[in-house]
Structure formats: C-alpha cells, structure tokens
C-alpha positions in Angstrom: 29.1 0.4 -37.5 27.9 -0.7 -34.1 26.2 -4.1 -34.2 24.6 -3.6 -30.8 22.5 -0.7 -32.1 20.8 -2.9 -34.6 19.7 -5.5 -31.9 16.1 -5.4 -30.7 15.7 -4.5 -27.0 15.9 -7.5 -24.8 12.4 -8.5 -23.5 12.0 -10.0 -20.0 11.0 -13.6 -20.0 7.2 -14.3 -19.8 7.8 -15.6 -16.2 9.2 -12.2 -15.2 6.1 -10.5 -16.8 3.8 -12.8 -14.8 5.8 -12.1 -11.7 5.4 -8.3 -12.3 1.6 -8.8 -12.8 1.5 -10.8 -9.5 3.3 -8.2 -7.6 1.0 -5.5 -9.0 -2.0 -7.6 -7.9 -0.6 -8.3 -4.5 0.0 -4.5 -4.0 -3.6 -3.8 -5.1 -4.9 -6.4 -2.6 -2.6 -5.0 0.1 -3.9 -1.5 -0.5 -7.5 -2.7 -0.2 -6.7 -4.5 3.1 -5.0 -1.4 4.4 -8.0 0.7 3.5 -10.3 -1.7 5.3 -8.1 -1.8 8.3 -8.0 2.0 8.7 -11.8 2.2 8.1 -12.3 -0.4 10.8 -10.1 1.5 13.3 -11.9 4.8 12.6 -15.3 3.1 12.9 -14.3 1.7 16.3 -13.0 5.0 17.4 -16.2 6.8 16.3 -18.4 4.1 18.0 -16.5 4.2 21.3 -15.6 7.8 21.7 -18.1 9.7 23.9 -19.6 12.9 22.7 -17.1 15.7 22.9 -14.2 13.3 22.7 -11.4 13.6 20.3 -10.1 11.1 17.7 -6.6 11.6 16.4 -5.2 9.9 13.3 -1.5 10.1 12.6 0.6 8.5 9.9 4.4 8.4 10.0 6.9 7.0 7.7 10.2 5.2 8.7 12.3 3.8 5.9 10.0 1.5 3.9 7.3 1.3 6.6 4.2 3.2 7.3 2.8 3.5 10.8 -0.9 4.5 11.2 -2.1 5.3 14.7 -5.7 6.0 15.7 -6.2 7.3 19.3 -9.4 8.4 21.0 -10.4 9.8 24.4 
C-alpha cells in the first residue's frame, strides 16, 4: 500500500494565499488603470480630431507586453 496516497494534499501557507490575493487585486487595479488610460487617449483623439478626420486604434502583442496606439489626423 502506498502511504503517499493517504496523505491530504499540501496546502500553500497562508502567506502564499495572501500573496495570491494581492496579485489578483493588483491585476484588477492595473486593468482599471489601463481602461482609464485608453479612455483618456480616445477622448483626447475625439476632442482634437477635426470633422472628417480619422482615429485609428491598434493593439499589438509582443511576448508579455501589450502595445496600444491611438493615432489621429
């Protein structure tokens, strides 16, 4: 009989759980900041682009980074 099978699963220490919660919260805040940043860029482009002008939004991914570009005429 295998004694390892009878052992309960190892739980991460409370400090690791807290760290995971902190990471999740930091990601949520980062997402909110990114949304506000993109909204601000779009608002500026809409405000400063003359009638008939064009606003282009592109997003590209390179490795673990995201590049968002807003251009206007």
